[in-house]
C-alpha positions in Angstrom: -35.6 13.0 -1.6 -35.4 10.4 1.2 -32.5 10.4 3.6 -31.3 7.0 2.3 -31.2 8.3 -1.4 -29.4 11.4 -0.3 -26.7 9.4 1.4 -26.4 7.1 -1.7 -26.0 10.2 -4.0 -23.5 11.7 -1.7 -21.5 8.5 -1.6 -21.6 8.2 -5.4 -20.1 11.6 -5.8 -17.2 10.6 -3.4 -16.5 7.2 -4.9 -14.2 8.8 -7.4 -11.6 8.6 -4.7 -9.9 11.9 -5.4 -6.2 11.3 -4.4 -6.0 14.0 -1.7 -6.1 14.1 2.1 -8.9 16.6 1.9 -11.1 14.2 0.0 -10.3 11.4 2.4 -11.1 13.6 5.5 -14.4 14.8 3.9 -15.5 11.1 3.3 -14.6 10.1 6.9 -16.6 13.1 8.3 -19.6 12.1 6.1 -19.4 8.4 7.1 -18.9 8.8 10.8 -22.6 9.0 11.8 -23.1 5.5 10.2 -20.0 3.9 11.8 -21.9 2.5 14.7 -25.1 0.4 14.7 -26.0 1.2 11.2 -22.6 -0.1 10.0 -23.0 -3.3 12.0 -26.5 -4.0 10.5 -25.8 -2.9 6.9 -22.1 -3.5 6.2 -22.7 -6.9 4.5 -24.9 -5.5 1.7 -23.6 -4.9 -1.6 -26.0 -2.5 -3.5 -23.9 -2.3 -6.7 -21.3 0.0 -8.2 -21.1 3.4 -6.6 -23.8 2.5 -4.2 -21.7 1.7 -1.1 -23.1 4.1 1.5 -23.3 1.4 4.1 -19.5 1.0 4.2 -16.8 3.6 4.7 -15.0 3.2 1.3 -12.0 4.7 3.0 -9.6 1.9 2.2 -7.9 3.4 -0.9 -6.8 6.3 1.1 -6.0 4.4 4.3 -3.9 1.9 2.2 -1.4 4.7 1.3 -1.8 6.4 4.7 -2.9 9.7 3.4 -5.1 9.3 6.5 -4.1 7.0 9.3 -5.9 4.2 11.0 -5.4 5.9 14.4 -7.2 9.0 13.2 -10.0 7.0 11.8 -10.5 5.1 14.9 -10.1 8.2 17.1 -12.8 10.1 15.2 -15.2 6.9 15.1 -14.8 6.5 18.9 -15.5 10.2 19.5 -18.8 9.7 17.6 -19.7 6.3 19.1 -18.6 4.2 22.0 -16.6 1.0 21.5 -19.5 -1.3 21.9 -21.5 0.5 19.3 -18.7 0.9 16.9 -17.2 -2.6 17.5 -17.7 -4.0 14.0 -16.3 -0.9 12.3 -13.3 -0.8 14.7 -12.6 -4.4 14.1 -12.7 -3.9 10.3 -10.1 -1.2 10.6 -7.8 -3.6 12.6 -8.1 -6.4 10.0 -5.8 -4.5 7.6 -3.3 -4.0 10.4 -3.6 -7.6 11.4 -2.8 -9.0 7.9 0.1 -6.6 7.5 1.5 -7.6 10.9 0.9 -11.3 10.1 2.9 -11.0 6.9 5.7 -9.4 8.8 6.0 -12.6 10.8 5.7 -14.9 7.6 7.5 -13.1 4.8 7.8 -16.5 3.1 4.1 -16.4 2.1 4.8 -13.3 0.1 7.8 -14.8 -1.6 5.8 -17.9 -2.5 2.9 -16.0 -3.8 5.1 -13.9 -6.1 6.8 -17.0 -7.5 3.6 -18.8 -8.0 2.1 -15.8 -10.0 5.1 -16.0 -12.3 4.7 -19.7 -12.7 1.0 -19.5 -13.6 1.5 -16.6 -15.9 4.0 -18.8 -17.8 1.5 -21.6 -17.7 -1.1 -19.5 -19.3 1.1 -19.5 -22.5 1.1 -23.3 -22.6 -2.4 -24.4 -21.3 -5.0 -23.2 -23.6 -7.9 -24.5 -21.2 -6.5 -22.5 -18.3 -5.9 -19.5 -20.5 -9.5 -19.4 -21.8 -11.1 -19.8 -18.4 -8.7 -17.1 -17.1 -9.5 -14.7 -19.9 -13.2 -15.2 -19.6 -13.1 -14.5 -15.9 -11.0 -11.3 -16.0 -13.2 -10.0 -18.9 -16.4 -10.7 -17.0 -17.7 -13.1 -19.6 -18.1 -16.4 -17.6 -21.9 -16.3 -18.0 -22.3 -16.0 -14.1 -24.1 -12.6 -13.9 -22.9 -11.8 -10.4 -19.3 -12.7 -11.0 -19.1 -10.9 -14.4 -20.7 -7.8 -12.8 -18.1 -7.7 -10.0 -15.2 -8.2 -12.5 -16.4 -5.3 -14.6 -16.9 -3.1 -11.5 -13.4 -3.8 -10.3 -11.9 -2.9 -13.6 -14.0 0.2 -14.1 -13.9 1.6 -10.5 -10.8 0.1 -8.8 -13.1 -1.0 -5.9 -15.3 -3.9 -4.7 -17.4 -4.3 -1.6 -15.7 -6.6 0.8 -18.5 -9.2 0.7 -18.3 -9.2 -3.1 -14.6 -9.7 -2.9 -15.2 -12.8 -0.8 -17.9 -14.2 -3.2 -15.8 -13.4 -6.2 -12.7 -15.2 -4.7 -14.7 -18.3 -3.7 -16.3 -18.6 -7.2 -12.9 -18.0 -8.8 -11.3 -20.9 -6.8 -14.2 -23.4 -6.4 -16.6 -22.9 -9.3 -14.2 -21.7 -12.0 -11.3 -23.8 -10.6 -8.7 -21.2 -11.2 -5.4 -20.7 -9.3 -6.0 -18.4 -6.4 -2.7 -16.7 -7.0 -4.0 -15.5 -10.4 -7.1 -14.2 -8.8 -5.1 -12.4 -6.2 -3.0 -10.9 -8.8 -6.0 -9.7 -10.7 -7.3 -7.9 -7.6 -3.9 -6.6 -6.8 -3.5 -5.0 -10.3 -6.9 -3.3 -10.3 -7.8 -2.4 -6.6 -7.0 1.1 -5.5 -6.5 -0.3 -2.0 -4.5 -3.2 -3.3 -2.3 -4.2 -0.4 0.3 -7.1 -0.5 -0.7 -8.3 2.9 -4.5 -7.8 3.0 -5.0 -9.0 -0.5 -2.8 -12.1 -0.4 -3.9 -13.2 3.1 -7.6 -12.7 2.3 -7.3 -14.9 -0.8 -5.4 -17.5 1.3 -8.2 -17.3 3.9 -10.9 -18.2 1.3 -9.0 -21.2 0.2 -8.2 -22.6 3.6 -4.5 -21.7 3.8 -4.5 -18.7 6.2 -6.5 -20.5 8.8 -5.6 -24.1 8.0 -8.6 -26.0 6.7 -11.1 -23.2 7.1 -12.5 -22.2 3.7 -15.2 -19.8 2.5 -17.9 -21.1 0.1 -20.0 -18.6 -1.8 -23.7 -19.6 -1.6 -26.5 -18.5 -3.9 -28.8 -17.8 -1.0 -26.3 -15.6 0.6 -25.6 -13.7 -2.5 -29.3 -13.2 -3.2 -29.8 -11.9 0.4 -27.0 -9.5 0.5 -27.4 -8.1 -2.9 -31.1 -7.4 -2.3 -32.1 -9.9 -4.9 -29.9 -8.4 -7.7 -28.4 -11.8 -8.2 -29.4 -15.4 -7.5 -26.9 -17.8 -9.0 -28.8 -21.0 -7.8 -27.5 -24.1 -9.5 -24.5 -22.3 -10.9 -22.0 -22.5 -8.0 -19.8 -25.1 -6.5 -21.3 -26.9 -3.6 -18.1 -27.8 -1.8 -14.9 -25.9 -0.9 -12.1 -28.2 -0.1 -9.2 -26.6 1.6 -6.0 -26.3 -0.5 -2.7 -27.4 1.0 0.9 -26.1 0.9 4.3 -27.0 2.1 4.9 -26.2 5.7 5.8 -22.6 6.4 9.0 -21.8 8.4 9.0 -20.7 12.0 7.6 -17.2 12.4 10.2 -14.4 12.4 10.1 -11.4 14.7 10.1 -8.2 12.9 12.4 -5.4 14.1 10.7 -2.1 15.1 13.5 0.2 16.1 13.3 3.5 18.0 16.4 5.4 16.7 17.8 8.5 18.2 18.1 11.1 15.5 19.6 13.9 17.7 22.5 15.6 16.0 22.2 13.8 12.6 21.8 15.3 9.3 19.1 13.2 8.0 16.8 13.2 5.1 13.1 12.3 5.5 11.8 10.2 2.7 8.3 9.6 1.6 7.1 6.6 -0.5 3.6 5.5 -1.6 3.3 3.2 1.4 3.1 6.2 3.8 2.2 9.6 2.4 1.8 11.4 5.8 5.3 12.0 6.9 4.1 15.2 8.4 2.6 13.1 11.3 5.6 11.2 12.5 6.2 13.3 15.7 10.0 13.3 15.2 12.1 14.7 18.0 14.4 16.7 15.6 13.8 18.4 12.2 15.0 16.8 9.1 17.8 18.3 6.9 15.9 17.7 3.7 12.8 16.1 2.3 12.1 14.1 -0.7 9.2 11.9 -2.0 9.6 9.0 -4.4 7.0 9.3 -7.1 6.0 7.0 -9.9 4.2 3.7 -9.3 6.0 0.6 -8.1 5.1 -2.6 -10.2 2.9 -5.0 -8.3 3.0 -7.8 -10.8 4.6 -9.3 -13.9 1.4 -8.2 -15.6 0.4 -4.6 -16.2 -1.4 -2.5 -13.5 -4.7 -0.7 -14.4 -4.2 2.9 -15.5 -6.3 3.9 -12.5 -4.0 2.2 -10.1 -0.8 3.5 -12.0 -2.0 7.1 -11.4 -3.6 6.9 -7.9 -0.5 6.4 -5.6 1.7 8.9 -7.4 -1.1 11.5 -7.1 -1.3 10.8 -3.3 2.5 11.1 -3.0 2.3 14.6 -4.6 -0.5 15.6 -2.2 1.5 14.2 0.7 4.5 16.3 -0.4 2.5 19.4 -0.2 1.5 18.7 3.4 5.1 17.8 4.3 6.4 21.1 2.8 3.8 23.1 4.9 4.6 21.2 8.1 8.4 21.3 7.9 8.7 24.6 6.1 11.0 23.2 3.4 10.7 21.9 -0.1 9.7 18.3 -0.7 10.6 17.5 -4.3 8.9 14.5 -5.9 11.4 12.4 -7.8 9.9 10.4 -10.7 13.2 8.7 -11.6 12.8 5.0 -12.1 16.3 4.3 -10.6 15.6 5.0 -6.9 19.4 4.4 -6.1 20.4 7.2 -8.3 17.7 9.5 -7.0 18.6 8.8 -3.4 22.3 9.0 -4.0 22.0 12.5 -5.6 19.7 13.7 -2.9 22.1 12.5 -0.2 25.0 14.1 -1.7 23.3 17.4 -2.4 22.3 17.7 1.2 25.4 16.0 2.8 23.1 13.6 4.6 24.3 11.1 7.2 21.3 8.8 6.9 17.9 8.4 5.3 14.8 8.2 7.5 11.4 6.9 6.4 8.2 5.5 8.0 8.6 1.7 8.4 7.7 0.0 5.1 6.0 -3.3 5.6 6.5 -6.4 3.4 5.8 -5.9 -0.3 7.2 -4.6 -3.6 7.9 -1.0 -2.3 9.9 -2.4 0.6 11.9 -4.7 -1.7 12.5 -1.9 -4.2 13.6 0.6 -1.4 16.0 -1.9 0.3 17.6 -2.7 -3.1 18.1 0.9 -3.8 19.7 1.6 -0.4 21.9 -1.5 -0.4 24.6 0.2 -2.5 24.5 3.6 -0.6 27.2 4.5 1.8 24.6 5.7 4.4 22.1 3.8 6.4 18.3 3.6 6.0 16.5 4.2 9.3 12.9 3.2 9.5 10.5 4.7 12.0 7.8 2.4 13.2 4.4 4.0 13.8 3.0 3.1 17.2 0.0 1.6 15.7 2.0 -0.9 13.6 4.2 -1.7 16.6 1.1 -2.3 18.8 -0.9 -4.4 16.3 2.0 -6.5 15.0 2.9 -8.0 18.3 -0.6 -9.6 18.5 -0.7 -10.7 14.7 1.4 -13.9 14.9 -1.5 -16.3 14.5 -5.3 -15.8 14.1 -7.3 -12.6 14.2 -9.0 -13.6 17.4 -5.7 -13.1 19.4 -5.6 -9.5 18.2 -9.3 -9.0 18.5 -9.1 -9.6 22.3 -6.4 -7.0 22.6 -8.2 -4.2 20.7 -9.3 -2.3 23.9 -5.7 -2.5 25.2 -4.3 -1.2 22.0 -6.7 1.6 21.8 -5.8 2.7 25.3 -2.1 2.3 24.6 -2.5 4.7 21.7 -4.6 7.2 23.7 -7.6 6.6 21.4 -9.7 5.1 24.2 -9.6 6.3 27.7 -9.2 3.8 30.5 
């Protein structure tokens, strides 16, 4: 057996994305030797379902922070220097950039959600739109590459990043479907579905994120980077005109507080957004722990069964780590009414406040804030240093953040000066 086939088989076994920290750490360890020059050279190649040895496939775990960006970067830069691992390092930062950008522009998330509702309603009224949409999400358009990616997404919960770009471009420019419905399709099926990364990536394809700059899928590019598996020559749109939208409001400055918890009876809360509450480096110990289980709806349409089960399983695994670290029980509440769950928990332990890792813009944040609005005790969010460092440079384009990556790495003690 050749080395490349061994790596491919090993990756195939790990692409089940077992929802545990141990599985994530094993995958990171296996990938690290290829996070340098090999990644830079091969990262754009999509070899097909469960053949993604050239990329890390860590995103489903990082998305829910069962492993942290800082730890991934720290391990990568112990194995390679920054110059060698530049492309992989930047790829890790893209997720943080989009999350930080959306914190500055929460109106983008509000508009996206509203537009999805509008277009879902329109599917009931416009037979032509509904037919094109149904063929697209079923992988029955007749475009072999696109249909293969649609089925892979549904069956595995994952797509190679380059395939995501091709798929989105074809969805918008060749099939002429609303980008919001495509983003919603991804969001409901991707194990790493993230409100910021997913929404902003689709906006980038259609020229809204970087105004006027679009991405056009080309047959020659698809043929090259799928190793000739596909060549949709003559089947794709030849132009990608940028979409337009109403002007966005002035950017807002997100608040990242540094609260003093000394002397307070506080409960430490876990959500699916951050399942590593044992790594918060708190100055005082919590009075009680709790994890909110279940799966938060992402859409007016149903989530895939794979997505429905993935985050709750990670929460359970994170609760086990929290119990070990804090030497106290971390019960997982599966109650749909978070307000009731939090109220009962706070009363049982006579809590003075609830503390949780800072939850960024998206449905979990909205649900949590609604649940806490009627409680008589405050919700205190602890910002991770990584989020604080990245978000300050995420007001505009990625290039502004990219220039600051070495500084951020030194600030976080990941890279020595």
